[in-house]
N, C-alpha and C positions, 0 to 999 in steps of 0.2 A: 761257501759261508760268507756272509757279509759282516764285516766288522761293526760292533757296537762299542764305541769308546764311552758313550754316555757323558761327553764332555759338556760342561755347563749345566748339568742336571741340578735342578733347584730341589730343596727339600720340600716333602709333603707338609702341608698345613695340618693342624691337629683339630681341625673342625670339618664337619662334612661339607659337601658341595651344596651350593644354594639350590633350592628347589622351588617349582611353581606349581604347586599342587592343584591350585583352584582354577588353572588357565583352562579354557574351553576352545576348540577350534571354531572359526566362523562357518556358518553353514554355506555361504556363497561369497563369490568375489565381491568385495566392497571396497571402493577406494577411499572411503571414510575411516576405514580401519588401517592402521599403520601396518605395513607389510615389511618383513625382515629384508628382503632382497631390495627393496626401494630404499629402506632406511641405510642399508650399506652403500648403496649408490650415493646417496647424500653424503655419507663419510668420506667417500672418495672424491667429492666435487662434482659428482654427476647431476643431470638435469632430469633424469628419468624418475621423477617422484612427485607425489602429490602433497597438499598441505598437511594432511594427517601424518604422512611419513616424515616431513620436515619437522613437525613440532615434536613428535616422539624422539626423533634423532637429536634435536637440539636439547631436549631434556636429558638423553642419555649422556650427550656430550658434558652437559653441566654436571652430572654425577661423576663422570669418569673422562676427564679432558684428554687422555690419551687414545681415545676411541679412534679419531681420524688417523693418527700415526698407526695404530694397530691394523686398520683397514688397509693402508698403503704397504705396511710390511707383510701382511697376508697376501696382498697381490703379487709382490715381489717373490715371496716365498713360492707361490704357485709356479711363477715362471721359471725359477731356479730348478724346482723339483721335476718340472716337465722336461726341461732341457737335460736334467741328469739321467732320468730313466729313459729318455729317446736316445741318449748317448750310450745307454747300455743295450739298445737294440730293440727296445719296445716300440711298437708301431700301432698299438690299439689303445685308445683312451676312452674311459666312460667317467664323465664328470656329472656326479650327482649333486644337485642343490647349486647349480652353476651360478645363479643370480643373473642380474642384468649384465650382459657382455660389455667389457670395456677393453682399452688397450691392453695388450698382454694377456689376452684370452688364451685358454687351453689350445684351440686349434691353431691360432696365430703363432704360437710358440712352437708347438709340436711340428707343423708343417713347415716352419722355417728351418728346423733341424732336419726333418725327413719329409719331403714333399708328398710321399706316399702314405703318410700317417692317416689313420682313420680315427674320428673323433665323433663320439655320441654325447650330446648334452641332455641332461635329465633335470627337469624342474617341474614343480606342481603349480607354479602361477602362470597363467595364460598370458598375462602381460610380458613376463620374462621370456616364455616361449616365442611370442611374437617378435620382440627385440632380437632374440637369437637367430630366427630365421632371417630376419633382415640383414643382420651382420654376415650370414652365410652367403648371401647373394654377392657380397664383394670379395669372396674368397673362394675362387674356382679351384684351386689346388686340393689334392688329396680327397678324402670323403668325410664330410661333415653333416650330421643330421641332429635333430631335435626331438625328444621324447616328452610329451607332458604327462608326468607320472609323479608319484609321491613316494619319497625314500621310505616311508612307513609301510609300503607294500612292495617289499623286494621281488616277491613272485611275479607281479605284474611287469616290473622293469625286466627282469631276466627272460620272461617269456614273450616280451614284446616283439612284434615282427620287424620293427625298425631296428632293434638291436641285432636280431638274428641276421639281417640283412648286411649289417656293417661290421659286426664283430664276431670273430671265430673264437668261441670260448675254449677251444682245445689248444690255443696258442696264448702266449703271455699277453696280459691286459694290464694297463695302468688304471686301477680304481682309485677315483679321486673323491675324497669326502673332505673338502677343504672348507672349514668354517660352517659346517652344517650339523654335525652331530650335537652341538650344544643347543640345537632346537628340537631335539628328541629326548623325552623324559625316560627315566628307567622303566616306569610303569607302562610305557607305551613300546617296550621291548628293544630299546637301543642296542643292547649287546647282541640280542638275537638277530636282529636285522642285519647288524655288520657281518655276524657269523654266517648268515646265509649268503651273502654277497661273497664273502672270502672263499667259502666252500665251493662256489661256482666257477672259481678261477683255476687256470692251469698253473702247474709249477713254473716259476720264473716270473710270475705276475708281481706286480708291485701295489702297495697300498699307500697313497699320498694323503696325509691326514693333516688338518690343524684344528684346534679346539680352544674355545675360551676357557679361562681358569680364573679362580679367586686368589691364586698363589702369589700374584705380584701386584695386587690391588688391595686397598683398604677394605675391611669388612663393610663399611658404610657404603662405599662405591658399588661393591658387588650387590649388596642387598639392594640399593636403590635402582641399580640397572636391571635387576631381575624383576622389581615391581613394575618398572615402566613397561618392559615387554609383556607383562601379563595382559595388556590391552592390544597386543599386536597379533599378526597372524600366527605366531608360534611362540611358545615360552622360551626363556632363557635359562639353561641349566648350565652353570659353571661348575665344572669338575677339577679337582686337584689332579696332580700327576697320577696318583694311584687310580684315579677314575678314568684316565685317559688311556694308559698303556694297555689294558686289557682288549681294547678295540682292535689291536694288531695281532691277537692270538698268538700262534706259533710262527708268525712270519718273523724274519731275521732282519733286524735293523741294519741299515746302512749307516756308517758314522755321519754324524756325531751322536745318533741315536735320537731318543725323544727328549728335545730340549726346548728352552724358551725360544718363541717364534723367531726372533732376528737372529739367533745364534745358529740357525740351520743353514749351514754352508754359505756364509756371506761371500761376497765377490771374491773370486780366487786370488789368493796372494795377500789379501787384506788381514789385518789383525783385528778380530772382532771387537775388542774393548775400546779401540782407538778409531776404528773407521765406520762404526755404526752411528746412525743418526741420533742427535741430542734427544734424550728422553726414552731411549730404547728399553731401558731397565723397567719402565713402567708398563710395557706391552705385556699384558696379562693373558698370555695364551701360550700353548705348546704346539710344536710341529715335528712331524717325522715321516721318513720313507722307510719301509720295509718290504722285504720280497719274500715270496712263498717258496719254501724249500722244495 
C-alpha cells in the first residue's frame, strides 16, 4: 500500500469546471492554427513555435500571468516523478502527449537513473514527433521510440507495433499523462480513455498525472484562457480537484497524494512554503502519482 497523506489538498470550488463545447478539431496540420504543444514550448522559453502559437500564448499569458511559471513547475514535476518511480524499480515509461522535447525530458531523466529504461513517446503532432526523433539521435542509451498517435484513440496506442516492441505490458509501466488531459473534453470520453489505459497496465504500474484547474485562478482568468484555446488545436478543459481525482481510478496514491502542482515532493529536505518559487500559490494545476495495486 502506498500512503496518501493528502497534504496541501485545496478545497474544491463550488462551480463547475470550464468547458469548451463549441471547439472543433482542425482537419489537417496548419501552422496558422495555434498548437497546444508549441504554445507550451513558448511558455518554457523555447523557439520551436510559429507566429500563431506565439500570439495565442501571449494572449493566454496576459489573461493568466502565472502560465510560464506553471509550465516550468510542470516540467520540474515531470522530472521528480520520473525519478521517483524509477527509484521504485519501474523501467518502462509511456509518455502520452509528450509535447516538444526539452531539457529534463522523460527519457533523459529515466535513463540517467536507470540506463536500461525503455521510453515510448506518443504525440499526435507530426512536428512534435519529428523533434522527438531528433532528440533521440543524441541519446544512445536505453531504448526510446516515438509513436504518432492520438490520446483519444487508446486502442491504437495500446496496439501499436512500436509499443509492443518496446514495452512489456505484463510488467510494471509508468503511464505519463502530464498536462495533457485538460485538452480532452468529457464528451470525448476523457474518463473512459484513461480507464482503458489503466486497465492495460500490470500491477505495480504507476500513473503520473498533472492537470490544469480553475481552483487557484480567478474565474475571469480561467474563462479567458479557455476562450483563447478555442482557436487552438485542442480545447482547454480546466477541472477542479473533484474532476481530476477520478482519473486515478483505484490506483493508490503515493504521498503527498493529489496536490497543487508545486507541492508534489519539492526538492528533498526543503520546506515547501519557504523554498518554492515566488508566486507558486498562483500555479493553478494539480499533480499526483499513484500505483496500481
